[in-house]
N, C-alpha and C positions, 0 to 999 in steps of 0.2 A: 335420611340427609347425609349422612357422611358420606355417603358414596357421591353424592352429586358432590359435595365439595371438593374430594378427591378429584372428580371426571374435572371439573373449573379450574381447580389448580395445574391440572395436566394440561389443559386446552391453553390457559395462560401462558405456561412454560413452552407450548408448541408456537405460540405468537411469537414470543419473545426469542426463541431461538431463529427462527424465520427471520426476525428483523436483524439479530445479528449477523447472520448469514449475509443478508442482502448488504450491511455494513462492511463487514470484511470482504465480500467480493469486490465492493466497489472499491475501497483501499487498495485491494490486489491490482484491480484494475489500473488504478494511477499509479501505484508503484513500478508495474510492468511499462506502461507506457514512459515513465520517467527513466527507465532501465535503458529502453529501446532508443531512446532519443541519445541517451548516454553514449551508448555502443555507437551510434551514428558518428558522434563527435569525433570517437575513436576510429572508425573506419577511416575518414580521410585525413587522418592527423591532423586534426584541429584541436589542439590541446587548450583548455581554458586556461586563462594567465596564473591561477593559483597551482598549476603544476609546474609551471617552469621554475627550473632552480637556476637558470643562469639567462644570460642577454640581457635586455634593458630592464628587466625587474631586479637583476642583482642579487647576488649569493646572500639569505638572511640566516 
């Protein structure tokens, strides 16, 4: 009985870690996509408005 409990615990742990890995992998994919699109911005020197320190946005 005791061995079975340990085995069951390990199997549950294994499933949890699999799920965790999937979640981490998904969020990593989202982040890399975000960073790629950001690099895309800089490649063409199109700066998002909040990065401007002068011009029509004025010096804050």
